[in-house]
N, C-alpha and C positions, 0 to 999 in steps of 0.2 A: 642264346635266345634270339629269335628273330622277331622284330617288331613289324606288324603289318598295319598299313594305313589304308583306309577306304576313303577315297575322295570323290565326292559327287560333283561333276562339272555341270555348271549351269551357265546360261547365257547372261545372267545378271551381272552387270559391271560391279555392283556393290559387293556381291558375294565374292567375285574374283579378287577385288581390292582387299576384302577382309581376310581371304585365304592367304594372300601374299603377305599381309601384315603379320599373320600368325607365324608363317614360315620364317620371315625375316627376324622376328623377335626371338625365335628358337635358335637361329644360328648366331645372333648377335648378343645373346645373354651371357656376356663375359665381361671382364674388367675393362677391356678396351672400350667396349660399347658404353659402359657406365661412365667412363671418363669423358667420352665424347658427348654424351647427352646431358650430363649433370649441369654444366655451366648454363646451358640453354634453359633448363628447368629452373635453375636458381635465379636467373636473370629476371624471370617473370614475376618473382615475389618482391623485388626491390621496388619501392615507390617510384612512379614515373618521374616525379619532381626531382628526386635524388639523381636518377640516371641522366636527366636533362642537364642538371647542374654539373655533374661530373664530365659529361661530354663537352659542355660549353667551356669549361675550364681546363680541358685536355688532361683530365686525370683518368687513366685507364681503370676499367673495372677490376683488373687483376692487381691493382695497388690499393684496393679498398676492401675493408672487411667490416662486418657488423654482426652482432649477436644481441637479440632481444628476447627476454623471458618475461612472461606475465606472472606476477606474484599473487598468490592467493593467501591472504592473511586472516581469513575468517576464524580460523583456529590457530591461536598463537603458539600452541604446543606442537603443531605439525604444519609449519609453513610449507607450501608447495609452490612449485614454479612450472609453468607450461611453456613449451617452445612457441615462439611467436614469429620470429624472422631470423634467418641465418644466411649469411653470404660470406664465404671463405672464412667462416668463424673459427676454424681450427688451425689456421695458419699462424705461425709465430711471427709477431710483428713488433716493431719498436713502439712502445706505448707513450714515450715522452713523459710528461708530468703526471699522467694518470697512474703511473707506478706508485705515486704517493698514497694511493688508496690501499694498496697492500700494506705499506708501512704503517699507516694510521689505524687501519682496522685491527691488524695484529697487535700493535702496541697498546691500543685501548684494552684489548682482552688480556694481554700478558702482563701489563704493568698496572692497569686500573686507571680510571679517569681522574682520580685524586692524586696520582703520582706527582711528586715534586722533586726537581733536581736540587742538589745541595752544593753549595760552595763553602768549603770548610776553611776557617782561618785559624792559624796557629801562631805562636810567638816563642822566641827564645829568650825573651826578657820578662820584665815585671812592670806592673803599674804602680807608680809612686807619686802621690800628690797630683793626680790628674795627668801625669806624663807616662806614656808607654815607652820604657827604655829597653828597646830591642827591635828586632826585625819582625815584620808581619809576613807570614807565608800564606799565600792563597792557593788552595788545592781544589782544582775544578773537577766536576764530574760530567761536563758537557752541557750545562744549562744553555738551551738554544735562545733564551730570551733574557740574557743578562744585559739589560739596557739601562740608560740613565735613571729612569724611575725606580728600578730595582736597586741601583747603587744608592739612591737617596734613602731608601729603607735600610740598606746595609749600614750606612753612616750613622743613622739614628740608633741602631742597635749597638754599634761600637761605642757611641757616646753614653749609652745606657750602662755600659760597664765602668763608667767613671773616667773615660779617656777624653782629654781635651787637646792634648799635644802628643805628637809622635816623634820619637828620637830614634830613627832606624830606617832601614831600607825595605823595599817590597821585593819578595821572592815568589816566583810563579812556578807552581808544581803542576805540570800537565801529564803526569804519568798515567792518568786514567785512560789515555788514548795511545794506541800504537803509533809510533812516529810516522809510519807509512800512510796513515789516513789523514795526516795533517799536511800533506804535500800540496803544492800549488799548481799541479798539472790541470789544464783546462781542455775542453773539447774544441775550443775555437781560438785559443791564444789571447783572449781578452781578459787578462788576469786582474785588471783594475776595475772590472765590472762587478757590481754587487751580486748578480745572479751566479757568479763563478766562485764565490767565497768558499774556501776549504774549511772542513771541520776543525774545531779547536776546543780542547777540554776546558779552556778559559776564554770562550768566545765573548768578547765585549762589543756591544752595539753593532753586531754583525760585521765587525772589522771595517765598518763603512763610515766615512765622513759625509754627512748630508747637508749640503749648502742650499739655503733658501734664497733665491734671487728674485727680486721684484722691483718694479718702478715705484718710487715714493709717491704717495697720493697727492701731496701738496706741491712738490717741486720736481724739476727734471733731474732727479737724482736716483741712483740705483742702490737699494738696500741689499746687503748680503749678511746673512747670519749662518751659524753652523751648529749642528748637533752631532755628537755630544759636546758638552763644554770640556775644554782641554786646558790644562795649566800651561803657561808659557806658549801661548798660541795666539797669533793675531792675523788679521786679514788686511791685505793691501789692495784696495779697490781702485783700479785705474780704468774701469769700464766707462764707456760713453754710450749714449742712446743712438739707435738707428731706426730707419723706417721700414725695415724688412718684415715679412710675415713671421708670426710667432713660431710656426712649425719648423722654422730653420734657425731657432735661437742659438744652437751650438756652433753654427757655421763660422761666426766671426769672434768666438770667445776663446781666449787663451788662458791656460791655467798652469801654475807651477808651484811646487811647495819645496822649501829648502830651509836648512838651519840658519838661524840668525844669531851668530856668536857675539855680535855687538851688544845684544840685549842681555847677555848671560853674565850674572855676577857670581853665582854659585849653583851647583847642581847641574842638571842636564841642560843642553842648549835650547833656546827658544826656537819656535818654528814660525815661518811666515808663509801664508798662502797668498800668492799673487794672482789677481785677475786683471787681464788687460784685453784690449779689443773693444767690441761693441755688443750691445744687447738690444733686442727690439722693444720699442716703446709700447707696442701693441700687446705685449705679454703682461698679464696681470701678476702672476707669480708662478714660479717653476722651481723644481727641485733638481739639484745636480748631485748625484750620488757617485762617490769615488772611493775605491779601495787603494789608498796611497801610502799608508803608514804600516810599518811592521807591527805585528801583534803586541810585542812587549812595549813599544813606544806608545801605542794607542792606549793600552791598559794602564800604563804608568801615569800618563798625563790625564787620563780619564778619572782614575782613582784619586789622584792628587787634587784635581779640580772639584770632584764631588765632596771630598773631605773639607776643603776650604769653603765651599758653598754651604756646608752644614755648620760652619762656624769653627771648625777645627783648625789647628795650626801645626807647623812642622818646625823642628829644630833646624833641619836642612832638607830641602826637597829631595825626594827619592829619585834614584836613577833607574830602578827596576831591572831585574835580571832573572833568568831561568834557574831553577834548582829544585831539589827534592826536600820535602819536610824532614828535618833530622829527627832521629829517635828521641833525642832529648827535648824536643819542642813540646810545649803543652797546648792543649786546645784553648782557643780564645773565643771562637764563635762558630756555630753551625748555622749557616744562612740558607733558608729554604726559598727557592725561586718560585716561579709561576707554576700553575697546575697544568697537567697534560690536557684536560678537557678544554682549557682556554687556548693552549698553544696550537692544537690541531685546527682551530679556526683560522689562524694565520697560514698554516701549512696548506690547507685545502682551499680556502677561499681566495688566498692571494698567491698561492703556489710558491711559498718560500722554500728555496732549494736547500740552503744550509740548515734550516730548522729541521727539514725532513731527513737530511743526512745525519744530523746529530741524534734525532729520535731513533733512526735505524741502528746507530751504534749503541745507543742506550739499551736497546733490547738485549744485545749480547753482553754488555757490561753488567747488567743486573742479573742475568740468568747464568752466565758463565764466569764472569769476573774480569778484572783488568789484566792487561790492557785491552780496551775495546778494539775490535777489528771487524772488517767486512765479513771475513770467513766465519767468525763466531756468531755474528748476527744472522748470517744466512742459514747456519745450522739450526738456530732456534726458530726462525721463521718457517723453514721447511718442515720442521718437526711439528710446529703448530698447525700448519696446513694439513699434515697427515692426521692430526687429532680431529680436525674438522671434516675428515673424510674427503679431502680435496687433493687430487693428484694432478700436478701441473708439470709434466716432464719437460716441456719446452721452456720453462721459466729460467731466465738468467737475471741475476741481481748483481749490479755493480756497485751501487751506492744507496739505493732505496729511494732516490728522489726523481728518477727519470732523466736527469741531466747526464745522458750517456748515449753513446752510439752502440753499446753492446747489450743493454738491457732488452729483454724481450718477454712477451707473453701473448697468448692468443685472446681474441675478443671473447670467445666462448668462456674461457676460464676466468677472465676478469669479471664477466657478467655473473658467473656462478659464485664468485667471491662476494659480489654485491648481494646476492640472494642469501648466502650464508651469514652475512653481516646482519640481516634482518632477524636472525634467530638468536643473536647474542644479547646479553643484558645491556650492552652499551649501544644498541642499535640507534636509539633516538639521538644520542650525543653525536654519533658519526653522521647520521642523516643531516642534522642541523649544522654540521661543519662544512657542508658542500655549498658552493656558490649558487645563489638563486637567480635564475634568468630574469633579466629586467630589473634587478634590485641591488645586487651587491657582488663583490669579488670580481673574478675574471669573466663572469656572465652578466655583469651589470648592464651592458649595452647590447645584449643579444636577445632576440625573440620579442622585442618590445611591441612591434606591430602585430605579431601573431597573437600575443597574450591579450591585447586590447579587445579582440573579438569576444572574449569571455567575461567582460566586465559586468554583464547582466546576470551572470550565473552566481547563485548565492555562495556555493562552495567552489572557489576558483581553482582551475587547473594549475599545476605547478611543475617546474623543471628544476631539479637539484642536480647540477652537473659539474664534475671536475673536468677541466680542460687541460690539454697538453700541446706544446708547440716547440719544435726544433726545426732547424733547416731540414727540409724534406719530410717533416712529420707533422701531422695534425691529428689530434685525438680527443674523444669525449668519452666519459664513463660516469654513470650515475643513475638517477631515478626520474621517471616522469609519472605524474599523477594526471590522468586524462580528464576530459570534460565529463565523462561518465563515472569518474571515481576509480577507474582501474589503475593499479600500480604496476609499472614496467621497470625492469632493470635493463639498461642499454649500454653497450660499448661499441664504439666504432673507431677504426684506425685508418689513416691514409699515410702510406709510405711511398713518396714520389717527389721528384724535384718540383712539381707544381702543387705540393701539399699546402703551400702558403695561401692558395686560392680555395682551400677546402672548407672554410667556415660555412659557406653558403650551402653546400651539400649536407653538412651536419645539421644546420638549422632547418633545412627542409625535412630531414629525417625526424627531428624532434617535433616540428610542427605537425607532421603526419601522425605521430604518436599522440599528440595532444587531442587529435580528432579521433583517436582509437584506431587509426590505420584501417586495414582491411578486415573482413570477417576472419576469425581465427582459422577457419577451414581453408581459406585462400592463402593464408600466410605460411602455412606449414610447408 
């Protein structure tokens, strides 16, 4: 077949330009042309303030991605989302701590908001006239918030069994977790930093010693206290005051912890935490968090101190050791820890890594069985995504917390997950767990100036946003309620060496959404 074209030539320049445009579009209507034109077209939809901020901070556009969907919730039975803005939204990116959203959304639906972790206590002895004659076996299931306040409740329940004195040792059963997930590998080599704490089936106080350091109000003296309380533990305070700025308070501070055999009469050796150097007088109070003790030592000394603070005594202080609960042991106490709906507040608002990792492992533990492993949890979470009709082929999960160089997801898919979360029975619990801009969590000091513009509005706009930060990564993902009451799901990633300067661009994006951004027609 031959195609015939009739072209009428005119002297009009406009007609000639129009004709050339048609011919050009005919010959360039292929994938190469689309790739060449697409970035230019997409660039025009990004807010100018965002582009200016990225350029100012030398963050290339090809290291930035964003996906925004407007959510229509007029009919709760059929929640819909409309595309609002997209820039490199399908690119697989490192999400940093925004990966916690996948962990918490799926866990709430799979486990239920009332889910409680259990720490089971067994004994191989008997209770006779107020004395437990035998060992206590603690069998953990990964409670992420087994903290001193929880130990206080635990001790009261032990005393409720008629126990006043213990004549035996402490044995720790961590068989609920695969050994591989309790390793101490870190992404930056900072193994003594609390954000790097590895999972533990018997995680006590986040494995962290929290020292409160402050200048005494009445005298030129430095007060130092520690949480949790530990048996056979003392602080040697040789700090003096200096006149340096408080923001450099660690510069001249020296710390060491070591056994003190001179104080040991029986049982495990005492420990002394030595502080030397100087501390700025300008500091009101600060917290020094350190991961310095092995898990068995921390748990043994923490349990011992908690029992003594509750009024209990020992025949001989325990040394604590790992082991499995023997078949012959009998149940002593099933201790229920905190609830999931409370714990996700800490995970999302304050980006607690080890709590997120333990929660991710719990998903596999409950649905497949022990020992909990990353692979088992990944199987369960991906099956759950499939049930929600969500297909994320680029998704890589390494630990469920975002503390990883390998985890990845696209902005579009994380935003689609936020929309899916609105359809779940637990949507309000999840929504309320997110940091509120200008109010709490990791967003407490963000968007304060921008939000002040809306003080006169009866129903205030709101930003509920999970943040993420690693070297070379900045991320945000959550919801914006605009000044007109529109609800937006938004995710944005920056993967670049200058990502640490990216908060401004993300704040500009959120401020733009608070104002409802452009007309939807322009944003598509």
